[in-house]
N, C-alpha and C positions, 0 to 999 in steps of 0.2 A: 721752627717747626718744619717737618718734612711733609709735603702734601702733593696732590696731583693737580697740575695746571691743565685743565681740560682744553683750554684754547690752544696750547702748544703741544698737547698730547705727550707730556713728559712728567717725570717725577721731580719735585723740587724740595729744597730745604730752606725754611725761612728763619732767620735770626731775629732778634728783637728790633734790629734797625731796618727790618723789612727788605734786606737785600737778598735777592733770590740766587740760589746756586743750583743749576740744573744737573741732575744725576744721569738719567737714562730715559729715553722715550718709553712711555708706558705701553705703547702698542707693540714694542719690540719683544719678540719671543726670546725668553732668557735661556739660551742654550748654555751648555757648560762653559764654553770659552768666554761668553759674555759675563757670566757670573764670576769667573775668576778675575776679570778686569774690574768688575764692581767691587769685589771683596778687596782687591789690592788698593783700589781708590779709597775705600772706607778705612783701611788700615792706616792710610796716610793722614786722615783727618784727626786733629787733636781733640776730638770729643768722643765720649763713649757711645758707640752705636751697636744696635742689635737688629737682626732681621728675624721676624717671626712668621710662622705660617698662619692660616686662618684660625687655627685652634690655639694660637698664642704660644706655640712651642718654638724654642730657639733653634734656628738653622744656621746662624752665623753671628759672631761677636767680634768686634775689631780689637786690634792689639792694645789700644789705649785703655779699653775696658778691662782687659785681662791684667794689665800692669797696675791700674788704679785700684781694683778691688781684690786682686790676688787670685782670681779664679783661673782654671784651666779649661780647655775645650771639653774634656770629659765631664767637668762640673756643670756645664751649661747646655751643650748641644744635645738636643733630644728631650729636654726638660722644659716644662712651662716656666716662663721667665719669673713669675711671682713665687714659684716654689723655691727659688734660689735667692732672689734679690729682695724679697719682702719677708718680714718677720711673721711667725705663725699666726699671731692674733690679728693681723691685717690682711692676710692672704685672700680671704673671701671677698672683701671690698675691692682689693686690687684686681682680682680676676674679672670683675665686672667693668673695669675702666675702659677697655678697648673692644667692647662687644657691639657698640652702636656708633656708627660713623657720625651721625648727626650731632650727638652729644660732644664728641671730640672736636668737631668743627666749631661748635659754639664755645668750647673751653679749650683753646689751643695749647695752653700750658697747664700741667697738673703738678702740684707740689706733693711730694711723698718722701718717705724715709727709705733709703737704700741700704741693704746689708752687704758688708764685705765678707770674705771667706771666714774671717775670725768672728763674725757675728756682731760686729760693731755697726751701728746705724749712722747714716749720714743724711742730712737734709739735702734734697735734690729737686730739680725740676725736670719733668719728662715732657718731651715733645714727640708727636707721632705723625706719620704719614702713611699712605696706602698705595699699593700697586694693584691696579685692576687688570683682569684678563679682558679678552675681546668681548665677552658677554656682559661686562659691567660688574662682575663679581670680584670681591676682594681675594687676591691670591697671596699677597705678602703685606706685612706690617713692618715699618721701619721705625725704631725708637731711638731718639737722641736723648741721653741722660747727662745732665750737668750738675756737678756737686757745688753747693753754695759755700762761700767762704765763712770763716768762724764768726765774723762780726754779725752776720745776718742769721746765724743758726738759731739763736734764741727766738727771734721774730718768726723764723721759719717754722720752728716746732710749734709755736703758738698758732701760727696760721694753719699748719697741717691739722692740728687737733681741732681747730674750729671747723675746718672743712670736713673732717671725718664726722664730727658731731652733726653738722648740717646734713651730710649725706645719710647718716643713720636715722636722724629724726624725721627726715622727709621721705624716707623709703616707704613704698607701698606695702612691702612686707614688714612684719613686726620683727624687730631685732631685739634679742634678749641675751642675758648672760646669767649663769648660775654658779654657785660654789660647788664644792665636791659633793655636797649632800642634796643637790637639786633644788636649793633655795634660790629664788630669783634675786639677783643683785642689781640688775638693770633690765628695763624693758622700754621700748620706744613708744612714743605717743600714739602710733597707729593702732595700738591695742584697743583704743577707744572705739574703733570700728566694730568691735565685737561686744560692745556694751560695758567694757571694764574701764576703771579709772587707774592710770598707771601707778600713782602713788599708793593705792590700796593693794596693789599686787606685789610690789617689792617686798621681799622677805617672806613671801608665801612659797610653799612647795609647788613647783611647776606642774606636778601631776594632779594637784587639786583643781587646776583649771579645766581638766578634761572630764568627760562623761565617765561615770564610775566603771562602766564595762571596758573602757579603753585604758584605764590607769595602769594596770599591770603591764600592758604592751608598751606604754610610754616609758615606764620605769626601766623595763628590760632593755629598751633601745638606748636610753641614756647611759645605762650601766655598761653596755657594749662600747659606747663611745669613749667613756672614761678609761675602761680597762685596756682597750686596744689602741688608744691614742689616735683614733681615726675619725671617720665621718659616718654618719648614719642618716637614713631617711625613714620616717614612720608617719602613717596617716592616722588621724584620730578625730574625735568630735569634741570641740570646745563647748562648754555649757555656760552661757552668759548669766549674769545675775537674775535675769527674767526667765530663765529656764529654756531659752531658745538654743537650739543646737546648730553649730557651725562646723562644717567639715574643713579641716586644715591639714597641711603637711608640715611636719617639724623637721627641718634640716639642722643637724647638730654636728659640731666638730669640737675637738678638745681645745681648751684654752690654756696656754702656757704663760709662765712669767718669763722675765728676762734671762733667768738661769735654766730655761727649758724644763721647768718642773710644772706638772699638771696643777692648775689652780681652779679648774672648773670647766664649764661648757659655755660656748657661744653658739648662737644659732638664730634661725629665722622661722617665722610662722607664715605660711602662704595659704591664702583662701583657695580651696579647690572645689567649691560648691558647683561651679559650672562643669568641671571635669567629672564630679560625682553624678551630676544630672545626666551628662552624656553617657556615663557608665550605666546609670539606672536605665536609660533608654535602651542602651545596648543589651543589658541583662533582660529587659522586658522583651526585646526582639528575639533574644536567645531563647527565652521561655516560650515565646510564641512558636519559634522554629521547632523546639523540642516537642511542643504539643502537637503541631502539625505533623512532625515526623512520626510521632507515636501512632497517629490515626491514618497515615498515608497508606494507600493501597499498594504502593511499591514497597519492597522489602528494604529497610534502612537499618544497617548494622554498624556499630562502632566497636573497635577493638583496641587494646592497649599495645604497647611496644612488643609484647611477647605473642601477640596474635590471639589473646584471650578476649572473648566477647564481653563487652561492658554495656551494650545497649542493643535491644532487640524489640522491634516494633510489631504492631498487629499484622502489617503486611508480611513480615517475615514469618510470623506464626502461621498465617494462611498459606504461605507459599511452601514452606519447608515442613510443616506439621509438628514443629517443636514449640512448646509454650515458652514464654520468657523465662520462667523459673528453670526450665530444663536447659535452655541455651546459655544463660548467663554463666560465665566462668569457663565454658567449653572453648576449645580452640576453633578458630574460624574455619579450619579445614574440614569440620564435620559436614559442611554443606557442599563439599567438593568431591567429585569422583576421583578415584585414585590417580588417574592419568593427569589430573591438573594440580596435584599437590606439590609438584616441583616448583610451582610459583612461590611457595613459601620457603624454598631452599635459599639460603643466604639471607634470611630475614634480618639478621643482625646488621648486614651492610645497608639494607633499606632503612632500618631504624637509625643508624648512625649518619647516613647521608641524606635521608629523605627522598632518595631518587630510586626509581624503578621504571622499567619499560611500561608498566601498567598504570603508573600514577598519572592522573589527569587525562587518561584516555578512556574511551568507551570501547569495550571489547565484547565479543560474543563467545561464550563458553557453554558448558553444560553444568547445571546444578544437580545436587543429590538430595532428594527428599528423605524424610525419616524412614519411609518404607522401602528405600532402596531404589526408587524410581528416578531415572535421569531425565532431565528435560532442558530444552535450550533457554538460556538466559542472556540478558544484556546487562553488563556490569560496569559501573563507573567507580574508580578509586580516587580518594583524596586523603591528604594528611595535614596535620597541624601540630603545633607544640603547645603544651600547657604545663607551667611550672617546670620547664626543662625536659619534660617527658614527651615522647612522640605518641600521638594518637592517630588512628586511621578510621576512615568511614568508607562504606561501600553502599551504593544504591543499586538494587537489583530489580530487574523487571522480567517477568515471564513473557517470552516472545514465541511461545508455542504456536499460537494462531498465526502470527506473522510468518513464521518459518513454514508452516503448512501452506499458507497462502502463496508464499514465494515458491514453494515446491510445486504446488498446483499450477502456478503461472509458468514455471520452468517446464513442467511436464507438458502443459498446453503448447508452449513455444516449441518444445522438441517434437510434439506430435504434428504441429502445423508445419514445422520445417521438414519433417519426414514426408508428410503429405505433399508439400510444395515441391520437394526435390525429387521424390520417387513417383509422383503421379504420372500416369501415361498421358494425361491431358496436359496441354500447354497452359501455363498460368502466368499472367503478368499483373503487376500492381502499378497503378498510376496515381500521382498526387492530385491535389485540388486544382492544379493548373493543367492537368491532362498529360503530364510528363511521366514517362515510364521510369520507375525506380527499381523494379525487380522483375526477373523472369527466370523460369526454370529451364532445365535442359530440354524437356519435351517440347517447349515452345520454340527453342532454338532449332531443334530438329525439324519441326513442322514447317517453319518459314525458310529453312535451308541456309541459315547464316553461319559462316565460319566462326569458330570460337574466338579467333583473333579480332573479329569485327563486331563482337557482341556489344561492346561499349561504343556507342556512336550510331550503329545501325538499329539497336534496340534500346539499351539503357541510355536514358537522356533524351530519347525521341519525344517530341511534343506532338501528341495525337490530334491536337486541335489546330495547330499551325502548319504542320508538315503536309506534304503532298499525299494526303490520306483520303480514301474513299469517303464521300459525303455521308453515306449511311453509317459508317463507323464513327465519324465525328458526331452524328446525331445520337448514336448510342452512348458515346462518352458524355455528351451534354446531359442526356437523360439521367445517366448514372450519377453525375455530380449534382444533380437536382434531387437525388434521393430515390430514383425510380430504377427498377430493373429494365433491362433491354436485351433483345435477341438479334443476332445477325447471322446470315448464311451467305456464303459466296467465296471469293478467292482474293479479297482485297488486302490481305496481309502480305501478298506476294511482293509488294514494293520493298519489303525489308530484305529479302534474299533473292534466291534464284529460282525457287520452286513456285509453281502455280498450283498450290494445293487447295482443293475444295475443303472448306471448314464450316463448322457451326460454332458460333461464339455466344457465350452468355455473359452479360455485364451486370455486376452486382455492386451497389455502393458499400463502402466501409463506413459504418456509423459508430461514433463514440458513445460513452455512457451518457453524455449530455445531449445525445441525439443530433450531434453535428456531423455532417458528412466530411470525412477525412481522406477522401480519395475514392478509388474503386478498384475492383478486381475483375479481370476478364479471363474466363475459362474457355480455352479453344480446343475443339475436338477435330481431329483429322478424319473426315468422313469419306475418304477415298474408297476404302474397302466397303463401307456400308452403302455408299452410292452405287458401287458395282453390284453389290448383293441386291440392292433394291431394283436396279435395272434388270438384273437376272430374274428377280421375282416377278416383276411386271411382265417380262417376256414369257416366263413360265405360265403366268396367269392368262395371258393372251392366248398362248398355245392351248391351255386347258379349256378355256372358254370356246375356242374354235373347235376343239375336239368334242366338247359337250354339245355344241351346236350341231356338229355333224352327227353325233350320236342321236340327238333328238330328231333330226331330219330322217335319219335311218330308221329309227323306231316308228316314226310317223308313217314312213313309206311302207315298212314291213307290216305294220298293223292294218293299214289300208289293204294291202295285198292279201293278208290273212282273212280279212272280213269277207271278201268276195266268195271264196270257196266255203267259208264257214256259214255264210247266209244261205248258200245252196244246200249245205248239209242240214242246217236247222229247218229250212223250208220243206225239203223233201221228207225229213223225219216227222214233222208235224202232219204232212199230207198222208204219209203211211199210217200214222196213228189214227187219223180220222177215217181213212177209207178202209182199213183192214182191221179195225178194232175187234169186230166180231169173228174174224177168221183166224186170228193169231192165238197160239197156245201161250201158256204162262211163260215159257222160256223165251219165246219170241218177243212177247210183250216186255219182259224184263230187259232184254238186250236193247230193244228200241227205247225204253225209258232211260237206260244208261247213256245211249247216244245223245238223246235230247238233253239230259242233265249235264253231260260232259261238254256239250256244245255251249250250253248257257254259261258254265264255269269258264270255258275258254273265252267266251264273249266278254265276260266280266274282266278277265285279265287283259284282253286287248283294249277294252274301254279305259281301264286304269292306266295302261301304258300310254295310251293316247292322251289321257289327262296329264300325266307326268310330263310328256313331251310338250304339250301345250303350255303347261306352267313354266317349265324351264326355258322354253323358247320365248317367253314373255307374251304369249298370244292369248292367255286366258283372260277373257273379258266378262264382266258382270252384265247380265241382262235383267235389270231390275224391274220388278212389278209388285203390285200390292197383293199380298198372300194372306189368306186366312189361316192362321196357325193351327186352329182346331182341326180344320179339314186336312191340312198337310200331315199332322200327326196321325190322324185316323187312317189316311192312305198308307202311311208307312207301317202302321200296326197290321192293317189288312194284308199288306205285302209280306210281312214277316210272320204272320200267324201260323202258317203251315210249318215253318222251321221251329217256332216256339212250341207248337203242340206236340211235335215229335219228342221233346224233352220234358213235356208237361210243365212248362214254365208259364207262370201267370204274368200277363202284361198289365201294368198299372199306369194310370195317367193322373197327374196332379197339375191342373192348368189354372193359372191366375185368370179369374173371370173378367178382369179389366182389360185383358189383352185380346184384341180383335185381329186387325190386319197389321202386317209389318211389310216394309218395302225391302225386298231381297231378290236374289236370283233363285227362282223356284227349283230348277234342276240341281243346282249346287247345294242349296239348303236341304233338299230331299236326299241327295247323296250323303251329306254330312250325317243326317239322322240314320239313314240305312246302315252306313259303315259302323257307327257307334253301337246301334241296337243289335246289329248282326254279331259284333264282338261280344256284347253282353250276354247274348243267348248262347253263343259258341262256348264261352268259358264259364257259363253259369252252372248252378247245381241242378241235377234232376229234381223236378217238382219244386224248383225255386221260383224266383220272381225277377222281373225287370221293371223298374219304375222310371217313368219320364216325368220330371218336374220342370215346369216352365213358369217364370215370373219376370216381372219388370223391375230393373234395378239401375237407377242413375243413368237414364238414357240408353240403356242396353237391355237386350233380350237375354235373359240368363237361363240356360238349359242345363239340367243335370240328368245323366243316364246312370242309374244305380242298379247294381246286381249284387247278389250274395254268393258269388262264385268262388273260384280258387284263389283270387288275389294275385298280385304281381310283386315279385321280389324287388326291393328298393334299388339294387344294383342294375336291374333291367329297365327300370322306369326311365332312365336317361336315354335309352335307345329307341323308345317307342315311336317317336315322331320322325325318325330318320328313314329315308327311302330304302326299300329292299332289305329290311332288317326283320328277321324272324327270331323271336325269343327262344324258340326250340328249333334249331336248324339241323337237327339230326335226321338221318334217313328213316327213322322209325317214329317221327313225331306223331303225336295223337291228333293235333288240330291242323286242318288245311289252311292255306293262305299264302299270299305272295309277298307280304311285308310292305305294301305301298298304300294300303287303305288309309292308315292313320296319317301318313305323310300328306296324301291328297286332302284329307279332312282338315289338317292344320293349315294348308295353303288356302283352302276355300274360306275357312273361318277368318284368317287374317285379311283376305280380300274384302271381307265384309266389315273391316275395321274392328275386329274382336280378337279374342285370344282363347286358347284352349289349354287345359291342364288336367291332372288326374290325382286322385287320392286313393290309396289302396292299402290293404292289410292282408297278409297271407292267411288264407283259410276263412276270411270273413267277407271278402268281396271287394269290388272296385267301383269308384264313382268317377265318371268323366264329366267335366264341366266345360262348357264353351259359352262365349258371349258373342253377339253381333250388334253392331251399332244400329240404333233406331233413327239415326239422322242421315241415312244415305239418300 
C-alpha cells in the first residue's frame, strides 16, 4: 500500500512484506519537473499505478497499466477511474471506496474486479496512498492495482461478492434494484428503518412505497433513467405500513447486464428528513421575510430578469402612489425619471453576469411618483437566482427630509462661513483647551499679523498657557465654563505689531447635549469709535462751558435789566397814585401800558433768571409746610382778573383729606400760576378752568383742565423744551416766551414728581403733575 509516513514527511508504498519504498517528500511542492521525475519513476515499477486528484479523476497512469489492460492515455486521463476500470453495475460502490481516509487506513487492501479495454473482468487487489498539501488536505491519491493469478480467481470472486454483499447490507442508505417494469428485485435490510420488512417488499412496484401524490413523479424519474441510460435524483415521501411519512431522496442509475443491455435500475434511498426540516425552517423564515417585506415602511420591489415587477409592497404603494395591482407586470423604470433610465441599458449583460455598478451598493437618485413628482431616494440593489433565472430586488427609502436637513445644514454652514469670512469684526474660535483653531481675515488685520505668520502666531496659539494678558485668560476660562465674558484693552497686540484698542466678546460654543465645545471671541477695533468718543466728550465739555457762560451772561444781563426796570415800575406806580385825578384817558391809558409792559418784562427776566439758575445747578428747594387750599386760593385770586376778561369760570375740586404738604412755596406757586395762566390763555370765551387735587400713592396729584382749543399731537412733544413756541410766527395770536412749561417741568421734577398732558383738538387740554409727599 502507498501511504504517508508523517514521521519522515514522505509518501511511501508498503507491500505485503511491510518493506517500505519511499517515493517523494510530501511537503515538497510538486512542480512540473518534479512530476516528470515521479512519472518516469512510476513507469519503471512493474505494478499498475494511477495518480488521481481529490475528485478521483485520473491525472497519470504508468506504462505497465496501459500494457496490461490495453488502455491509452485518451481512455483514462481526465476521467474518473471507476468509469473506465469498473463495470457499470459496480461503479456506484466503487466511487465510494476512496472518499474517507479513515476507512482506507483500516482496510489497507480492497479486492475488486478490474475491466480491461475489451470489457473483460479480472480479480484484483487495490492499495491506496495519499499526498497531502501543507494545510493537511488531500491533493493526490495514488492507486496500486495488482491482478490475481488464475488459481485464486475463484476464491477472489467469492470474496469480492461477499464483500459487496456485506457493504450493501450494512449501508446506512437503502440499496435496491428493479426490473424494467419498476418491480423491486432486491432491497437491503436498512429498509426496515422505515417500518418495512424487506421480504414483503420484493416483487412490489417501487412506486407503491411512496405517498400517492409523489408516485407520478417517481415513475417519471425512473422512466428517464431507463430511457436515457443515465442517473437521476428525485425526492419523495415514503409511506410506511403505519401511515407515517418519511422524506427520502431516490438516487437511480441504469443497471446493465454483461452484454451492456439494460436490465433494470439500481439505486439507493437516503433519509432527508433533517434536510427537509432545515428547508422548512428556511421556508418559514422566507415567509416571515416576505410578510415583513409586505408591511415594511420602506419600498421593497422585486423584478424578474426582464425588469418586470413581480413584488410590490405597501411601502412602495405609499411612496409611488401605484397600487400593487397597477404596478405588477410593469417595468421597473416606471418609478424612474427619464434621466436615470440609462441604468437599465445593457440589462441583458446584468442578467447574464449578475454584475452591475449598482449591485450591492447604496446609491442616491431621484424617484418618480405616479403624479410626476420627483423626489430624492436612497436605493439598494441585490440579485439572486431561482431555478436558473435571475431575480432582482430593490430597497428604496424616501430621503427628502434628510436631504432638506442636509441642505439646511449646508446653507447654515455657508452663511456662517460668509459671516465668518466677510465680517468686519475679527473672529477667532478656540477649542476646549483654549487653543485657537480658526480666525478670519479681519482678526488678522486687527492684530497686524503677516499672512505668512498666521499659523504659529494665531492658529495653534494656546490662550491659557501663552504670554497672554491675565484678563484675557480669565475671559477664556469663563467661556469654557459656559459663561459669556467681555474684555476691553490692547492685549491682543502680543500677536502682531499693532497696539490696537479693542473690545472683545467671548461666547461659549454649546452642543445639543449642552456640553461646552470651545468658544468664540468677537473682536472689534474701536480705534475710530474711541476717537469719536473722545471728540464727543470734548464737544460736550465745550458745550457745557459755553452753556455755563451763557447762563452766567443771562444772569448778569437780567440783574442789570432789573435795576432800570425797577425804577421804571416804581416811578410808574408813583405817577399813577399821585396824578390819578389829573390825567385824562389817553394819559391814563399810556401809563397803564407802561405798567403792564414793565410787569411782562419783569416776568420774562424772572423766567430767564430761573432758567439760568436751573441750568447752572443752583436751583435749591426751600421746603416748608404749605396749606394747599390757601395756596390754590391765592393763585385763583391772582389770576381772577385775567380769567374775568375772558369770562372763564374758575373751578376747584380739592380732596378734603389733604391739608398741608411739604414743598417749596414759591416754586409750587409758580407751577400753578404757569399752568393756570396757559389754561386761561388758550381757553374758550365763557369756558372754564378746573383745578383737581387728590392724594395718590404718596404723591400729590394735581390736574389743570380747560375746554379750550387743544394741542396738536405733533406739537405736544415740544411743549416742555425751553424757548419753544407752538406758534412762532410774527402774527401769532397768543403772547409768551416759551420757557414757562420748561421751568414748570424742572420745578416738578425737583419735587420728586413728573408732569404730562392729555389733549384733543377742539375739546381742551389737561395738564397733570405730581409731587412727592415724602420730601
